C-alpha positions as CSV (number, residue, x, y, z in Angstrom):
1,M,-52.5,-90.6,56.3
2,S,-54.4,-88.1,58.2
3,Q,-53.9,-85.2,55.4
4,S,-55.2,-87.5,52.9
5,R,-58.3,-88.6,54.8
6,S,-59.1,-85.2,55.9
7,S,-58.6,-83.7,52.8
8,S,-61.1,-86.5,51.5
9,F,-63.6,-85.8,54.2
10,I,-63.5,-81.9,53.5
11,E,-63.5,-82.3,49.7
12,Q,-66.3,-84.8,49.6
13,P,-68.3,-83.9,52.7
14,Y,-71.8,-85.8,51.4
15,D,-70.6,-89.2,50.8
16,T,-73.0,-91.8,50.0
17,T,-73.1,-93.2,53.4
18,I,-74.3,-89.9,54.8
19,E,-76.9,-89.6,52.4
20,G,-78.1,-92.8,53.4
21,L,-78.3,-91.6,57.0
22,E,-81.4,-89.9,58.1
23,G,-82.5,-88.0,61.3
24,A,-80.0,-87.6,64.3
25,P,-77.1,-89.6,63.0
26,R,-76.9,-87.5,59.9
27,E,-77.0,-84.2,61.8
28,T,-74.2,-85.5,64.1
29,M,-71.9,-86.8,61.1
30,L,-72.3,-83.1,59.4
31,N,-71.5,-81.2,63.0
32,L,-68.4,-83.7,63.1
33,Q,-67.5,-82.7,59.7
34,Y,-68.0,-79.2,60.2
35,K,-65.8,-79.2,63.5
36,V,-63.3,-81.1,61.7
37,S,-63.1,-78.4,59.0
38,S,-62.5,-75.7,61.5
39,L,-60.2,-77.7,63.4
40,E,-58.0,-77.6,59.9
41,T,-58.2,-74.0,59.1
42,E,-57.3,-73.0,62.7
43,K,-54.3,-75.2,62.3
44,K,-53.4,-73.8,59.2
45,M,-54.0,-70.1,60.6
46,M,-51.8,-71.0,63.6
47,Q,-49.1,-72.4,61.1
48,Q,-49.3,-68.8,59.2
49,E,-49.0,-67.0,62.4
50,K,-45.9,-69.0,63.6
51,N,-44.3,-68.4,60.2
52,E,-45.2,-64.7,60.3
53,L,-43.6,-64.1,63.7
54,I,-40.3,-66.2,62.7
55,D,-40.2,-63.8,59.7
56,K,-40.8,-60.8,61.7
57,Y,-38.2,-61.7,64.3
58,E,-35.5,-62.5,61.6
59,E,-36.3,-59.3,60.1
60,L,-35.8,-57.3,63.3
61,L,-32.7,-59.2,64.0
62,T,-31.3,-58.3,60.5
63,K,-31.8,-54.7,61.0
64,K,-30.5,-54.8,64.6
65,N,-27.3,-56.2,63.1
66,E,-27.1,-53.6,60.4
67,Q,-27.5,-51.0,63.0
68,I,-24.9,-52.4,65.4
69,D,-22.6,-52.4,62.0
70,N,-23.3,-49.0,61.5
71,I,-22.8,-47.7,64.9
72,Q,-19.4,-49.4,64.9
73,E,-18.3,-48.1,61.7
74,D,-18.9,-44.2,63.1
75,F,-17.2,-45.4,66.3
76,D,-14.1,-46.3,64.4
77,F,-14.3,-42.8,62.1
78,L,-14.8,-40.9,65.8
79,Y,-12.0,-42.9,67.2
80,K,-10.0,-42.0,64.3
81,Q,-10.9,-38.5,64.5
82,R,-10.2,-38.3,68.4
83,E,-6.5,-39.6,67.4
84,E,-6.1,-37.1,65.0
85,L,-7.4,-34.3,67.2
86,E,-5.1,-35.2,69.8
87,S,-1.9,-34.8,67.8
88,K,-3.0,-31.5,66.8
89,L,-3.7,-30.7,70.0
90,K,0.0,-31.8,71.3
91,N,1.4,-29.8,68.3
92,Y,-0.5,-26.8,69.7
93,K,0.6,-27.0,72.9
94,E,3.9,-27.5,72.2
95,T,3.8,-24.3,69.8
96,N,1.9,-22.2,72.4
97,G,4.3,-22.9,75.1
98,H,7.2,-21.8,72.9
99,Q,5.0,-18.6,71.9
100,E,4.5,-18.1,75.4
101,K,7.9,-17.8,76.5
102,H,8.5,-15.5,73.4
103,L,5.5,-13.4,74.1
104,A,6.5,-12.9,77.6
105,N,9.7,-11.9,76.9
106,K,8.0,-9.3,74.1
107,V,5.6,-7.8,76.7
108,E,8.0,-5.8,78.8
109,E,10.0,-4.5,75.4
110,L,6.6,-3.3,73.9
111,Q,5.4,-2.0,76.9
112,N,8.6,0.2,77.4
113,T,8.3,1.2,73.6
114,N,4.8,1.8,74.0
115,N,5.5,4.2,77.1
116,S,8.4,6.0,75.6
117,L,6.4,6.3,72.3
118,Q,3.0,7.7,74.1
119,R,5.4,10.3,75.7
120,E,7.0,11.3,72.8
121,V,3.7,11.4,70.9
122,K,2.5,13.7,73.6
123,Q,5.4,15.7,73.4
124,I,5.0,16.0,69.4
125,K,1.4,16.8,69.5
126,R,1.9,19.7,72.0
127,E,4.6,20.7,69.5
128,Y,2.5,20.5,66.6
129,E,-0.3,22.3,68.1
130,K,2.3,25.2,69.1
131,T,3.4,25.0,65.3
132,Q,0.0,25.2,64.2
133,E,-0.9,28.1,66.1
134,D,2.3,30.0,65.0
135,R,1.4,29.0,61.5
136,R,-1.9,30.4,61.6
137,K,-0.4,33.6,63.0
138,L,2.2,33.6,60.7
139,E,-0.3,33.2,58.0
140,T,-2.5,36.1,58.7
141,D,0.9,38.2,59.3
142,F,1.7,37.0,55.8
143,Q,-1.5,38.3,54.3
144,L,-1.0,41.7,55.9
145,V,2.2,41.7,54.4
146,N,1.4,40.7,51.1
147,S,-1.9,43.1,51.1
148,S,0.7,45.9,52.3
149,R,3.4,45.0,49.8
150,N,0.8,45.1,46.8
151,E,-0.4,48.5,48.1
152,M,3.2,49.8,48.4
153,K,3.8,48.4,44.8
154,Q,1.0,50.3,43.3
155,R,2.1,53.5,45.3
156,L,5.7,52.9,44.0
157,T,4.2,52.9,40.3
158,L,2.3,56.2,40.7
159,M,5.2,57.7,42.5
160,E,7.5,56.7,40.1
161,D,5.1,58.1,37.4
162,E,4.8,61.1,39.0
163,V,8.6,61.7,39.3
164,A,9.4,61.1,35.6
165,G,6.8,63.7,34.8
166,L,8.3,66.0,37.3
167,H,11.9,65.6,35.9
168,S,10.1,66.1,32.2
169,R,8.7,69.3,33.3
170,N,11.7,70.5,35.0
171,K,14.0,69.7,32.0
172,E,11.6,71.6,29.9
173,L,11.3,74.8,32.3
174,V,15.2,74.8,32.3
175,N,15.4,74.6,28.5
176,K,12.8,77.3,28.7
177,L,14.9,79.5,30.9
178,T,17.8,79.5,28.7
179,K,16.2,80.4,25.8
180,T,14.4,83.3,27.4
181,S,17.8,84.4,28.9
182,E,19.5,84.4,25.5
183,Q,16.5,86.3,23.6
184,L,15.6,89.1,26.0
185,A,17.3,92.2,26.3
186,L,19.2,93.8,29.3
187,S,16.1,95.5,30.4
188,A,13.8,92.8,30.2
189,Q,16.2,90.4,31.5
190,D,15.8,91.8,35.0
191,R,11.8,91.4,34.9
192,H,12.3,87.9,33.5
193,R,14.8,87.2,36.2
194,E,12.9,88.1,39.0
195,D,10.2,85.8,37.4
196,L,12.8,83.1,36.8
197,Q,13.9,83.6,40.0
198,G,10.3,83.2,41.5
199,K,9.8,80.1,39.2
200,V,13.5,78.7,40.4
201,L,12.2,79.2,44.2
202,N,8.8,77.1,42.9
203,L,10.5,74.5,41.1
204,Q,13.0,74.3,44.5
205,M,10.1,74.0,46.5
206,T,8.5,71.4,44.2
207,N,11.9,69.6,44.2
208,N,12.3,69.7,47.9
209,Q,8.7,68.1,48.0
210,L,9.7,65.4,45.2
211,Q,13.0,64.8,47.5
212,L,10.7,64.2,50.4
213,K,8.4,61.7,48.4
214,I,11.4,59.9,47.3
215,D,12.7,59.8,50.8
216,R,9.2,58.3,51.7
217,L,9.4,56.0,48.9
218,L,12.8,55.0,50.0
219,Q,11.7,54.4,53.5
220,Q,8.8,52.5,52.1
221,K,11.0,50.5,49.8
222,T,13.3,49.6,52.8
223,S,10.1,48.5,54.7
224,V,9.0,46.5,51.9
225,E,12.5,44.7,51.9
226,L,12.2,44.0,55.4
227,L,8.8,42.7,54.8
228,K,10.1,40.3,52.1
229,Q,12.7,39.2,54.6
230,K,10.2,38.4,57.2
231,N,8.3,36.8,54.3
232,I,11.0,34.6,53.5
233,T,11.5,33.7,57.3
234,L,7.8,32.9,57.5
235,Q,8.0,30.5,54.2
236,H,11.1,28.9,56.0
237,S,9.1,28.4,59.4
238,L,6.2,27.0,57.1
239,S,8.5,24.2,55.4
240,Q,9.7,23.5,58.8
241,M,6.1,23.2,59.8
242,E,5.5,20.8,56.8
243,E,8.7,18.7,57.9
244,L,7.1,18.7,61.4
245,R,3.7,17.6,60.1
246,E,5.6,15.0,58.1
247,K,7.3,13.8,61.2
248,Y,4.4,13.7,63.4
249,C,2.3,11.8,60.7
250,K,5.6,9.1,60.5
251,L,5.4,9.1,64.5
252,E,1.3,8.4,64.6
253,I,1.9,5.6,61.8
254,E,4.7,3.8,63.9
255,N,2.3,4.3,67.1
256,A,-0.5,2.7,65.0
257,E,1.8,0.0,64.3
258,L,2.9,-0.5,67.7
259,R,-0.7,-0.1,69.0
260,E,-1.8,-2.4,66.8
261,K,1.0,-5.1,67.7
262,F,0.0,-4.6,71.4
263,N,-3.4,-5.0,70.6
264,V,-2.5,-8.1,68.9
265,F,-0.5,-9.6,72.0
266,F,-2.1,-7.9,75.1
267,S,-5.6,-6.9,74.0
268,T,-7.0,-9.3,76.5
269,V,-4.6,-7.7,79.2
270,E,-5.9,-4.5,78.6
271,E,-9.6,-5.3,78.8
272,S,-8.6,-7.1,82.3
273,F,-7.9,-3.6,83.5
274,D,-11.0,-1.1,84.6
275,Q,-11.4,2.1,82.8
276,K,-10.9,4.1,85.7
277,E,-7.2,2.7,86.0
278,S,-4.6,3.9,84.1
279,L,-1.9,2.0,82.5
280,D,0.8,4.4,82.9
281,N,0.5,3.4,86.6
282,D,3.4,0.7,87.2
283,T,1.6,-0.5,90.5
284,E,-1.4,-1.7,88.7
285,I,0.9,-3.4,86.2
286,L,2.8,-5.3,88.7
287,R,-0.4,-6.1,90.9
288,F,-1.7,-7.7,87.8
289,I,1.5,-9.6,87.0
290,D,1.5,-10.9,90.5
291,K,-2.3,-11.7,90.2
292,F,-1.4,-13.6,86.9
293,K,1.5,-15.9,88.4
294,H,-0.8,-16.6,91.2
295,I,-3.6,-17.5,89.1
296,Q,-1.3,-19.4,86.8
297,N,-0.3,-21.6,90.1
298,E,-3.9,-22.1,91.1
299,N,-4.6,-23.2,87.7
300,L,-1.8,-25.7,87.6
301,V,-3.1,-27.2,90.9
302,L,-6.6,-27.0,89.6
303,S,-5.9,-29.0,86.5
304,D,-4.1,-31.9,88.4
305,K,-7.1,-31.9,90.7
306,Y,-9.4,-32.0,87.7
307,N,-7.7,-34.5,86.0
308,S,-8.0,-36.8,89.0
309,I,-11.4,-36.2,89.6
310,K,-12.2,-36.6,85.8
311,A,-10.4,-40.1,85.9
312,E,-12.5,-41.0,88.7
313,L,-15.6,-39.6,87.4
314,N,-14.8,-41.7,83.9
315,G,-14.4,-44.8,86.0
316,T,-17.7,-44.4,87.5
317,R,-19.3,-43.0,84.4
318,I,-18.2,-46.3,82.8
319,G,-19.6,-48.3,85.8
320,L,-22.9,-46.5,85.7
321,N,-23.2,-46.9,82.2
322,N,-22.4,-50.5,82.1
323,L,-25.3,-50.8,84.6
324,Q,-27.4,-48.7,82.7
325,Q,-27.1,-50.7,79.7
326,E,-27.4,-54.1,81.9
327,Y,-30.8,-52.5,83.3
328,D,-31.7,-51.5,79.8
329,Q,-31.4,-54.6,78.6
330,L,-33.0,-56.3,81.5
331,T,-36.0,-54.2,80.9
332,D,-36.3,-55.1,77.6
333,S,-36.0,-58.5,78.1
334,Y,-38.6,-58.1,80.9
335,R,-41.0,-56.3,78.4
336,T,-40.5,-58.9,75.8
337,L,-41.0,-61.9,78.5
338,E,-44.2,-60.1,79.6
339,K,-45.8,-60.0,76.1
340,D,-44.6,-63.4,75.3
341,A,-46.5,-64.1,78.9
342,S,-49.5,-62.4,77.9
343,L,-49.3,-64.1,74.5
344,Q,-48.9,-67.1,76.0
345,K,-51.8,-66.7,78.4
346,D,-54.2,-65.6,75.8
347,L,-53.1,-68.7,73.6
348,I,-53.4,-71.0,77.0
349,T,-56.8,-69.9,77.6
350,K,-57.9,-69.9,74.1
351,L,-56.6,-73.6,74.1
352,E,-58.3,-74.7,76.9
353,R,-61.3,-73.1,76.0
354,Q,-60.9,-75.2,73.1
355,K,-60.0,-78.3,74.8
356,I,-63.2,-78.0,76.9
357,L,-65.2,-77.7,73.8
358,N,-63.4,-80.5,72.0
359,Q,-64.1,-82.5,75.2
360,R,-67.6,-81.7,75.4
361,E,-68.1,-82.2,71.7
362,I,-66.0,-85.4,72.1
363,E,-68.5,-86.6,75.0
364,Y,-71.6,-85.6,73.1
365,L,-70.1,-87.4,70.0
366,R,-69.6,-90.7,72.2
367,D,-73.1,-90.6,73.8
368,M,-74.5,-90.1,70.0
369,L,-72.4,-92.9,68.9
370,K,-73.5,-94.8,72.0
371,R,-77.2,-94.3,71.0
372,A,-76.5,-95.0,67.4
373,D,-75.1,-98.5,68.5
374,E,-77.9,-99.3,71.0
375,I,-80.4,-98.1,68.0
376,N,-78.4,-100.1,65.4
377,I,-78.6,-103.0,68.0
378,K,-82.1,-102.7,68.1
379,N,-82.8,-102.3,64.4
380,S,-80.3,-105.0,63.6
381,K,-83.0,-107.5,64.7
382,D,-85.4,-105.9,62.5
383,T,-83.0,-105.0,59.3
384,H,-80.2,-106.7,57.8
385,D,-76.5,-105.8,58.7
386,N,-75.5,-102.1,57.7
387,K,-71.9,-102.8,57.8
388,P,-71.0,-99.3,55.5
389,V,-72.6,-97.5,58.5
390,E,-70.5,-99.0,61.0
391,Q,-67.3,-98.4,59.0
392,Y,-68.2,-95.1,58.6
393,L,-68.7,-94.5,62.1
394,S,-65.5,-96.2,63.1
395,N,-63.8,-93.9,60.3
396,L,-65.2,-91.1,62.2
397,E,-64.0,-92.5,65.5
398,K,-60.4,-92.7,64.3
399,L,-60.7,-89.0,62.5
400,V,-61.5,-87.8,66.0
401,D,-58.9,-89.1,67.7
402,E,-56.6,-88.2,64.8
403,Y,-57.3,-84.8,65.3
404,R,-57.2,-84.9,68.9
405,N,-53.9,-86.0,68.7
406,E,-52.8,-83.4,66.3
407,I,-54.4,-81.0,68.4
408,N,-52.3,-82.0,71.3
409,T,-49.1,-82.2,69.3
410,L,-49.8,-78.5,67.7
411,Q,-50.1,-77.3,71.3
412,K,-47.1,-78.6,72.7
413,Q,-45.2,-77.1,69.6
414,V,-46.3,-73.9,70.3
415,A,-45.5,-74.1,74.1
416,S,-42.0,-75.2,73.3
417,H,-41.6,-73.1,70.0
418,N,-42.3,-69.7,71.5
419,P,-39.9,-69.9,74.3
420,D,-37.0,-70.9,71.8
421,V,-37.9,-67.9,69.6
422,L,-37.9,-65.7,72.6
423,T,-34.7,-66.8,73.9
424,S,-33.1,-66.3,70.8
425,V,-34.2,-62.8,69.9
426,A,-33.2,-61.9,73.4
427,K,-29.9,-63.3,73.6
428,R,-28.6,-62.6,69.9
429,P,-28.5,-58.8,70.8
430,R,-26.8,-59.5,74.0
431,L,-24.1,-61.2,72.5
432,V,-23.6,-58.2,70.5
433,S,-24.0,-55.7,73.0
434,D,-22.0,-57.5,75.7
435,G,-19.0,-57.5,73.4
436,S,-19.0,-53.7,72.8
437,S,-20.6,-52.3,75.8
438,S,-17.1,-51.0,77.6
439,S,-15.7,-49.8,73.7
440,I,-19.1,-48.1,73.1
441,V,-19.5,-46.2,76.9
442,S,-15.6,-45.1,76.2
443,K,-16.3,-43.8,72.8
444,V,-19.4,-41.7,74.2
445,G,-17.1,-40.2,76.9
446,E,-14.5,-39.4,74.0
447,L,-17.5,-37.6,72.1
448,E,-18.5,-35.6,75.0
449,R,-15.1,-34.8,75.6
450,E,-14.5,-33.7,71.5
451,N,-17.8,-31.9,72.0
452,V,-16.1,-29.4,74.7
453,A,-13.3,-29.0,72.6
454,L,-15.2,-28.0,69.6
455,S,-17.2,-25.6,71.7
456,T,-14.1,-24.3,73.2
457,K,-13.0,-23.7,69.7
458,I,-16.1,-22.0,68.4
459,R,-15.6,-19.6,71.4
460,E,-11.8,-19.0,70.2
461,L,-13.0,-18.4,66.6
462,E,-15.5,-15.8,67.6
463,Q,-13.0,-14.3,69.5
464,T,-10.3,-14.2,66.6
465,N,-13.2,-12.9,64.7
466,K,-13.8,-10.0,66.8
467,E,-10.0,-9.1,66.8
468,M,-9.7,-9.6,63.0
469,H,-12.4,-7.0,62.9
470,R,-10.7,-4.5,65.1
471,R,-7.2,-5.1,63.1
472,L,-9.1,-4.4,59.7
473,H,-10.4,-1.1,61.3
474,S,-6.7,-0.2,62.6
475,L,-5.2,-1.1,59.2
476,Q,-7.7,1.1,57.3
477,E,-6.7,3.9,59.6
478,L,-3.0,3.2,59.2
479,N,-3.4,3.2,55.3
480,E,-5.2,6.3,55.4
481,K,-2.4,8.0,57.7
482,K,0.3,6.4,55.0
483,K,-1.6,7.6,52.3
484,E,-1.5,11.6,54.1
485,L,2.1,10.9,54.8
486,H,3.1,10.1,50.7
487,I,0.8,13.0,50.0
488,L,2.9,15.3,52.2
489,Q,6.5,13.6,51.3
490,L,5.4,14.4,47.8
491,K,5.0,18.0,48.7
492,S,7.9,18.4,50.9
493,N,10.1,16.4,48.2
494,P,13.4,18.5,47.3
495,A,12.7,17.6,43.6
496,S,9.3,18.9,43.8
497,K,10.8,21.9,45.4
498,Y,13.2,22.4,42.9
499,D,10.5,22.0,39.8
500,S,8.6,24.6,41.6
501,I,11.6,27.2,41.8
502,K,12.7,26.2,38.4
503,Q,9.2,27.0,37.3
504,E,8.9,30.1,39.0
505,M,12.2,31.2,37.5
506,L,10.9,30.1,34.0
507,D,7.6,32.2,34.7
508,L,10.0,35.1,35.4
509,L,12.3,34.8,32.8
510,K,9.5,34.6,30.1
511,K,7.8,37.7,31.9
512,E,11.0,39.6,31.4
513,N,11.9,38.6,28.1
514,E,8.1,39.3,26.9
515,D,8.6,42.8,28.4
516,L,11.9,43.4,26.7
517,I,10.4,42.4,23.5
518,R,7.6,44.8,24.2
519,R,9.7,47.6,25.3
520,L,12.1,47.2,22.0
521,S,9.2,47.3,20.0
522,A,7.7,50.2,21.4
523,T,11.1,52.0,21.5
524,D,12.0,51.3,18.0
525,N,11.0,55.1,16.6
526,E,12.0,56.8,20.0
527,A,15.5,58.3,20.9
528,N,15.5,57.5,24.7
529,T,16.0,53.5,25.2
530,T,17.6,53.5,28.7
531,L,14.4,52.5,30.4
532,L,14.4,48.9,31.5
533,P,11.0,47.2,32.3
534,K,9.6,46.1,35.7
535,S,9.9,42.3,35.1
536,V,13.8,42.8,35.3
537,F,13.8,44.2,38.6
538,E,11.1,41.5,39.7
539,R,13.7,38.6,38.4
540,Q,16.8,40.5,40.2
541,E,14.6,40.8,43.2
542,Y,13.8,37.1,43.1
543,D,17.5,36.0,42.6
544,K,18.0,38.2,45.6
545,S,15.3,36.6,47.6
546,Q,17.0,32.9,46.5
547,L,20.4,34.0,47.3
548,S,19.6,35.1,51.0
549,S,17.6,32.2,51.7
550,K,20.6,29.9,50.5
551,I,22.9,32.2,52.5
552,E,20.7,31.6,55.8
553,Q,20.6,28.1,55.3
554,L,24.1,27.8,54.9
555,S,24.9,30.3,57.6
556,K,22.5,28.2,59.7
557,R,24.4,25.1,58.9
558,N,27.7,26.8,59.7
559,S,26.7,27.9,62.7
560,R,25.2,24.2,63.6
561,L,28.5,22.7,62.7
562,K,30.5,25.2,64.8
563,E,28.4,24.1,67.8
564,I,29.0,20.5,67.1
565,Y,32.6,21.0,66.6
566,S,32.7,23.0,69.9
567,Q,31.0,20.1,71.8
568,K,33.1,17.7,70.2
569,S,36.1,19.4,70.9
570,K,35.0,19.7,74.6
571,E,34.6,16.4,75.0
572,I,37.8,15.6,73.6
573,L,39.4,18.0,75.8
574,S,37.8,16.7,78.8
575,V,38.7,13.2,77.7
576,I,42.7,14.3,77.5
577,S,42.6,16.5,80.6
578,K,41.2,13.0,82.2
579,F,43.7,10.5,81.1
580,F,46.4,12.9,80.4
581,G,46.5,15.6,83.4
582,Y,46.2,18.7,81.5
583,T,43.6,21.0,80.4
584,I,44.3,22.2,76.6
585,E,43.1,25.4,75.5
586,F,43.6,27.0,71.7
587,L,44.5,30.4,71.8
588,P,44.7,32.7,68.8
589,G,47.7,33.7,66.9
590,A,50.3,36.8,67.7
591,I,50.1,37.5,64.0
592,N,47.1,36.0,62.7
593,Q,43.8,36.2,65.0
594,N,42.2,33.3,63.0
595,D,44.7,31.1,63.7
596,L,43.9,28.7,66.6
597,S,46.4,26.2,66.3
598,S,49.8,27.8,66.9
599,R,49.6,28.6,70.4
600,I,48.4,26.1,72.8
601,K,47.8,26.7,76.5
602,L,48.7,23.8,79.2
603,V,46.9,24.1,82.5
604,S,47.6,21.0,85.2
605,R,44.6,19.3,86.4
606,Y,45.9,19.2,90.1
607,M,46.5,23.2,89.9
608,L,43.0,24.1,89.1
609,N,41.5,24.1,92.4
610,K,44.6,25.7,94.1
611,E,44.3,29.7,95.0
612,D,47.6,30.2,95.1
613,D,48.8,29.1,92.0
614,I,45.4,29.8,90.1
615,N,47.0,31.8,87.0
616,A,50.0,29.0,86.9
617,Y,50.1,27.3,83.4
618,L,52.3,26.8,80.4
619,I,51.9,28.5,76.9
620,L,53.4,26.2,74.0
621,D,54.0,28.3,70.7
622,V,54.3,25.6,67.7
623,E,55.6,28.0,65.4
624,S,58.4,29.6,67.2
625,K,58.9,26.6,68.9
626,S,59.1,28.2,72.4
627,L,57.6,27.6,76.0
628,K,56.8,30.0,78.4
629,A,55.9,29.4,82.2
630,H,53.3,31.7,83.6
631,G,52.5,32.0,87.3
632,S,54.3,32.3,90.6
633,L,58.3,32.0,91.0
634,E,57.9,28.8,92.7
635,F,56.2,27.3,89.8
636,K,58.6,29.0,87.5
637,A,61.6,27.8,89.3
638,L,60.0,24.0,89.0
639,C,59.6,24.6,85.2
640,E,63.3,25.5,84.8
641,D,64.8,22.7,86.7
642,L,62.9,20.1,84.9
643,V,63.5,22.1,81.2
644,T,67.0,21.8,82.0
645,N,66.8,18.3,82.8
646,W,64.0,17.0,80.1
647,I,64.2,19.3,77.3
648,N,67.6,20.9,77.4
649,D,70.0,17.4,78.0
650,K,67.3,14.8,76.7
651,D,65.1,17.0,74.0
652,Q,61.8,15.0,75.8
653,I,58.8,17.5,75.9
654,P,56.3,14.6,77.0
655,C,58.8,13.3,79.8
656,F,59.1,17.3,80.9
657,L,55.1,17.4,81.0
658,S,54.7,14.1,83.0
659,A,57.5,15.1,85.4
660,L,56.1,18.5,86.4
661,N,52.6,16.9,86.6
662,L,54.1,14.5,89.0
663,S,55.9,17.0,91.0
664,I,52.8,19.0,91.4
665,Y,50.9,16.0,92.4
666,D,53.7,15.8,95.1
667,K,53.1,19.2,96.3
668,Y,49.4,19.6,95.8
669,G,47.5,16.2,95.2
670,K,48.2,14.7,98.6
């Protein structure tokens, strides 16, 4: 009803009744209409502000609820991830415990092997350096020998040519002498004889000189053969050098592999030592092991303390986080209340001002109405009844009362509605946060722990990256050494050596064949074909050198086998003397001196240190089946008594030997 009246009043401000009025009543009516319209607009604006505030708070609540849902999902994901990481950590701890025990056992083995290999490498390095020096010296000697051998070959060829020429000249002179001796007469024969004697003397002189030259050439030839033998020995030493070099490369590869294993397991241990300290010193290693055990025990104690303190800190942290959340909630609610209080104060001041203005306007309107009533009463006496004006005024009064009542109701609604909205806004997030405050705090602590674990993982990955770089470098070096060893093995391969020998033999045979064909083609028209080319001699010399090298190898092998046989036989004889009581010595046979199994010398071990019977022993001849005793008369008498008892009567030689040993022990052993 009020809305219809207000709308009709606003839409038709110029009513016929107002148009009929003049002067002060008209102005008052217009002022009242303006105020009523302003009050309606204020009412609409307040309603709009109210709706906007409600929408804004609802949007904030929806956003907060969405954020809480997202945070809850994140926390669920992080909780699952934490459980997975905990399971991985348990598995890692179990595997790490087994690996630590296994690695601790490997430490000593690798340390011992590393020390022994380092010593061997040092010895091999020294031997390798010595062999390198010897090889250099041998190479220089070999070059000198080759140069001298080439010079001697050239001289030999020249001297052989000279000898062949002198032989031909000597034959020609002999033929001439025979011819001249037959043709000349007796008178001329004396003169020619003297001349021929002089020539013969000259030829004898030249022959002697040639003989001296031949002797020198023979000496040079022997020296060349000696140099060839020396060359063969040098080549053999060079082959041994190659074998040593190959062995050195193998040991270097093994050392690199063991060093790589050592670095994989004990690089951190090696880094813990100072550069001045030497790893070969056992005291430093024992000191390090004691320190490690002490630190391990301290670590266990500190880990227990750390876990207890960590649990206490987690409890205090949870309490602090709860208090912090409560404090934050209280500060937020306090700020919102302060804002609402300031807004309410502003609204209250505005409403009080509006109330004061409305009261003044109402009082002013009442005064105006009273005056208008008085004027109307005065004018009623003179004029006719003005009922529409009175009705209009009454309507205005009713409208003013209604507007006043509506303003009061609106003020009450604003005062009652704002705290409800504020309490709803403050309470809704508190319901959500109170339910999940403890879980959020615990998850925040777990996230901090996971952050620490991830940072430690990053450091471990950095260390593994450095270690992998170092291992890559060592593997590259090892591959290079393996390639070098492969090349050396290919060089020193027996198949390649055999191929090289075959190739040399084929080259020599080809050269010999070509020289023979050339010689045959050159001597087809000549009568004398007894000469052979030089390549035949070279091939024979090569065969001789190969045979001599084989003979040397076989002789060395034979000597080595003899040494091994003698060593093993000594060991066997020492075992026999230890357990059977006799030292055995094989003597050469009486007929065949190379037969060392026909006669055996037996000496009791209890007679070895006795000066009286130092030459007391038995000789057993297998071929003649005889047994002879050598030594003092007492020893011979003892042997004769035992022989009659054990051999002649019972035919038991082992019992005789054991009885002899027992009797010697009874006499000398005690």
